[in-house]
C-alpha positions in Angstrom: -159.2 25.3 -81.4 -159.7 28.8 -82.7 -162.2 30.6 -80.4 -163.9 32.1 -83.4 -164.5 28.7 -85.0 -167.7 27.0 -84.0 -167.7 23.3 -83.1 -168.9 20.9 -85.7 -171.9 19.9 -83.8 -173.1 23.5 -83.6 -172.9 23.8 -87.4 -174.8 20.5 -87.7 -177.6 21.7 -85.4 -177.8 24.9 -87.4 -178.2 22.9 -90.6 -180.9 20.7 -89.0 -182.8 23.9 -87.9 -182.6 25.3 -91.5 -183.9 22.0 -92.9 -186.8 21.9 -90.4 -187.6 25.5 -91.2 -187.6 24.9 -95.0 -188.8 21.3 -94.9 -191.3 21.6 -97.7 -188.7 23.0 -100.1 -186.3 20.2 -99.2 -189.1 17.7 -99.9 -189.1 18.9 -103.5 -185.6 17.4 -103.8 -186.8 13.9 -103.1 -188.0 13.1 -106.7 -184.7 14.3 -108.1 -182.6 12.4 -105.5 -184.6 9.2 -106.2 -184.1 9.6 -109.9 -180.4 9.9 -109.7 -180.1 7.2 -107.0 -182.1 4.7 -109.0 -181.1 5.4 -112.6 -177.6 6.9 -112.2 -175.9 5.6 -109.1 -177.4 2.2 -108.7 -176.5 1.0 -112.2 -172.8 1.9 -111.4 -172.7 -1.4 -109.5 -172.8 -3.0 -113.0 -169.2 -1.9 -113.8 -168.0 -5.0 -111.9 -169.2 -7.0 -114.9 -166.2 -5.5 -116.9 -163.8 -7.4 -114.7 -165.6 -10.8 -114.7 -166.6 -13.4 -117.2 -170.2 -12.8 -116.3 -172.7 -15.6 -116.5 -176.4 -15.2 -115.9 -176.6 -18.7 -114.3 -173.7 -18.0 -111.9 -174.6 -14.4 -111.1 -172.3 -11.6 -110.1 -170.6 -13.3 -107.2 -170.3 -16.7 -108.9 -168.8 -15.6 -112.1 -165.0 -16.0 -112.5 -162.9 -12.9 -112.0 -160.8 -12.1 -115.1 -159.3 -8.7 -114.2 -158.5 -6.5 -117.2 -158.7 -9.3 -119.7 -161.8 -7.8 -121.3 -160.0 -4.5 -121.8 -156.9 -6.2 -123.3 -159.2 -8.2 -125.6 -160.9 -5.0 -126.8 -157.7 -3.1 -127.4 -156.2 -6.0 -129.3 -159.4 -6.5 -131.4 -159.0 -5.8 -135.1 -162.2 -3.6 -134.9 -160.8 -1.3 -132.2 -159.1 1.3 -134.4 -162.0 1.3 -136.8 -164.5 1.9 -134.0 -162.2 4.5 -132.4 -161.7 6.3 -135.7 -165.4 6.3 -136.7 -166.6 7.4 -133.2 -163.9 10.1 -132.9 -164.7 11.6 -136.4 -168.4 11.8 -135.6 -167.7 13.2 -132.2 -165.4 15.9 -133.6 -168.0 16.6 -136.3 -170.6 17.3 -133.6 -168.2 19.4 -131.6 -167.0 21.6 -134.6 -170.2 22.0 -136.5 -173.2 21.2 -134.2 -172.0 22.8 -130.9 -171.7 26.3 -132.4 -174.9 26.1 -134.3 -177.3 26.8 -131.4 -175.0 29.7 -130.3 -175.1 31.2 -133.8 -178.9 30.8 -134.0 -179.4 32.3 -130.5 -177.2 35.3 -131.4 -179.2 35.8 -134.6 -182.6 35.5 -132.8 -181.3 38.0 -130.2 -180.9 40.6 -132.9 -184.5 40.1 -134.3 -186.8 42.9 -133.1 -190.0 41.5 -134.7 -191.4 39.4 -131.8 -193.9 37.4 -133.8 -191.3 36.4 -136.4 -188.8 35.5 -133.6 -191.3 33.3 -131.8 -192.3 31.6 -135.1 -188.7 30.8 -135.8 -188.2 29.5 -132.3 -191.2 27.3 -132.5 -190.3 25.8 -135.9 -186.8 25.0 -134.7 -187.9 23.5 -131.4 -190.4 21.1 -133.0 -188.0 18.5 -134.5 -186.5 17.9 -131.0 -189.8 16.1 -130.0 -189.7 13.8 -133.0 -188.3 10.3 -132.5 -185.3 9.2 -134.6 -187.5 6.7 -136.4 -189.7 9.5 -137.7 -186.6 11.6 -138.6 -185.2 8.6 -140.5 -188.5 8.2 -142.3 -188.4 11.8 -143.4 -184.9 11.6 -144.6 -185.7 8.3 -146.4 -188.5 10.1 -148.3 -186.1 12.9 -149.2 -182.9 11.1 -150.0 -184.0 7.6 -151.1 -182.5 6.5 -154.4 -185.9 5.3 -155.5 -188.5 8.0 -155.3 -186.7 10.4 -153.0 -187.6 14.0 -153.5 -183.9 15.1 -153.7 -183.0 12.3 -156.1 -186.0 13.1 -158.3 -184.7 16.7 -158.7 -181.1 15.4 -159.3 -182.4 13.0 -161.9 -184.2 15.8 -163.8 -181.0 17.8 -164.1 -178.3 15.1 -164.4 -180.2 12.0 -165.5 -178.9 9.8 -162.7 -179.5 9.4 -158.9 -177.2 9.3 -155.9 -177.5 6.6 -153.2 -177.2 8.9 -150.2 -178.4 6.4 -147.6 -176.2 3.5 -148.8 -173.1 5.6 -149.4 -170.1 5.7 -147.0 -169.2 9.2 -148.3 -172.7 10.7 -147.6 -173.2 9.0 -144.2 -171.4 11.6 -142.1 -173.0 14.7 -143.9 -176.4 13.1 -143.4 -175.6 12.3 -139.8 -174.6 15.9 -139.2 -177.6 17.3 -141.0 -180.0 15.2 -138.9 -178.3 16.2 -135.7 -178.4 20.0 -136.5 -181.9 20.0 -137.8 -183.3 18.0 -134.8 -181.5 19.7 -132.0 -180.4 23.2 -133.0 -183.6 24.9 -131.8 -183.6 23.0 -128.4 -180.0 23.9 -127.9 -180.8 27.6 -128.1 -182.9 27.7 -125.0 -180.0 28.0 -122.5 -178.1 30.5 -124.7 -181.3 32.7 -125.1 -181.7 32.6 -121.3 -178.1 33.7 -120.9 -178.6 36.5 -123.5 -181.6 37.8 -121.5 -179.3 38.6 -118.5 -176.9 40.8 -120.5 -176.9 44.4 -119.2 -178.7 46.6 -121.8 -176.8 49.6 -120.7 -173.7 48.1 -122.3 -175.5 48.1 -125.7 -176.7 51.7 -125.2 -173.1 52.8 -124.5 -171.8 50.9 -127.5 -174.5 52.6 -129.7 -173.4 56.0 -128.5 -169.8 55.1 -129.4 -170.9 54.2 -132.9 -170.7 50.4 -132.7 -172.8 48.5 -135.2 -174.6 45.2 -134.7 -171.6 43.0 -135.4 -169.3 44.9 -133.1 -171.8 44.8 -130.3 -172.2 41.1 -130.8 -168.5 40.4 -130.8 -167.5 42.7 -128.0 -170.5 42.6 -125.7 -172.8 39.7 -126.4 -170.2 36.9 -126.8 -168.1 37.9 -123.8 -171.2 38.1 -121.6 -172.4 34.5 -122.5 -168.9 33.0 -122.7 -169.1 31.5 -119.2 -172.2 29.7 -120.3 -170.6 28.5 -123.5 -167.5 27.2 -121.6 -169.6 25.4 -119.0 -171.7 23.6 -121.6 -168.6 22.7 -123.6 -166.9 21.2 -120.5 -170.1 19.2 -119.7 -170.3 18.1 -123.3 -166.8 16.6 -123.2 -168.1 14.0 -120.7 -170.3 12.5 -123.4 -167.8 13.2 -126.2 -167.8 9.6 -127.4 -171.6 9.2 -127.2 -172.6 9.7 -130.8 -176.2 8.6 -130.5 -177.1 5.0 -130.8 -180.7 5.4 -132.1 -179.7 7.8 -134.9 -176.7 5.8 -136.1 -178.6 2.5 -135.8 -181.3 3.8 -138.2 -178.7 5.2 -140.7 -176.2 2.3 -140.7 -176.4 -0.6 -143.2 -174.0 -3.1 -144.8 -172.9 -0.5 -147.5 -171.8 2.2 -145.1 -170.6 0.0 -142.1 -167.0 1.0 -142.6 -167.8 4.5 -141.4 -171.0 3.9 -139.4 -169.9 1.2 -136.9 -169.2 3.1 -133.6 -168.8 2.1 -130.0 -172.5 2.3 -129.3 -173.6 0.1 -132.1 -170.7 -2.4 -131.4 -171.8 -2.6 -127.8 -175.3 -3.4 -128.9 -174.2 -6.1 -131.3 -171.9 -7.9 -128.9 -173.8 -7.2 -125.6 -177.5 -7.4 -126.4 -177.4 -9.5 -129.6 -174.3 -11.6 -128.7 -174.8 -11.9 -125.0 -171.2 -10.9 -124.1 -172.2 -8.7 -121.2 -168.7 -8.4 -119.6 -167.1 -7.5 -122.8 -169.7 -4.9 -123.6 -169.5 -3.4 -120.1 -165.7 -3.1 -120.5 -166.2 -1.0 -123.6 -168.8 1.2 -121.9 -166.4 1.7 -119.0 -163.7 2.6 -121.4 -165.9 5.3 -122.9 -166.8 6.7 -119.5 -163.1 6.8 -118.5 -162.3 8.8 -121.7 -165.2 11.2 -120.9 -163.9 11.7 -117.4 -160.4 12.5 -118.6 -161.8 15.0 -121.2 -163.9 16.8 -118.6 -160.9 17.3 -116.3 -158.7 18.3 -119.2 -161.3 20.8 -120.6 -161.9 22.3 -117.1 -158.2 22.8 -116.6 -157.7 24.3 -120.0 -160.7 26.7 -119.4 -159.0 27.9 -116.2 -155.7 28.5 -118.0 -157.4 30.8 -120.5 -159.1 32.8 -117.7 -162.5 31.1 -117.4 -163.9 29.8 -114.2 -164.5 26.1 -115.2 -166.9 23.8 -113.2 -164.6 21.9 -110.8 
């Protein structure tokens, strides 16, 4: 053994002394540990359902083992490609249009010098986050309903006819994106505004001396300084790439737009909760989680290749 290397038991004793010294700080970790243990790690035991033909009467250990039959059934299902297409399109829509929205808003707010105006805008954009999707859908129904909707009343005055926004397959995705951006854009700026507050102000002062305007300072100072935060959040977001929001889509979907609104989340609800096919629904959920895990590792590796630190 290297004489400079301490035995393992000495390091363990040192850790125990540190824990005893800062015991009250470590006690604060207990609620967080219990939360993740109960609501995140304990439910992972349920993935065994995906490999069984689960029956409530027989239980976990009494239900017959079927291996990958539930996955094969899902991949061979006529609905698989429709679900995969709809979910992927909505996920890419969120990634391309929604993910940059809080960044852009945070950059714009960072340039505002009037404190009261800045705080007012922040408060107004934060508020929708605290509204439930039921309330959000009620607001959009009053705006876009074909019968008495404010937007359709204006359209009718100019064109003489109305547009069935809520029942249209064409308008489902724009409405979905509009709801997502309006509800979450303000909440998403919190982390980016915190990252912007840590940017060294001397960099801006030097840029002003060199004659750089607002846009050049934003492009060459602000964005590079918050790029590690952007990359980290992007990698973490890839883990939930296929989670398109059950509550939101459940409120928007109907028989008229089902061809574009049926996604993995709503399908799992229909066959798992409504249909009682728990094993089949669990297999679909495990498939989504596996895709998210692959995307996280892939995004992390890509980030390292372009010179960023990544998270793994």
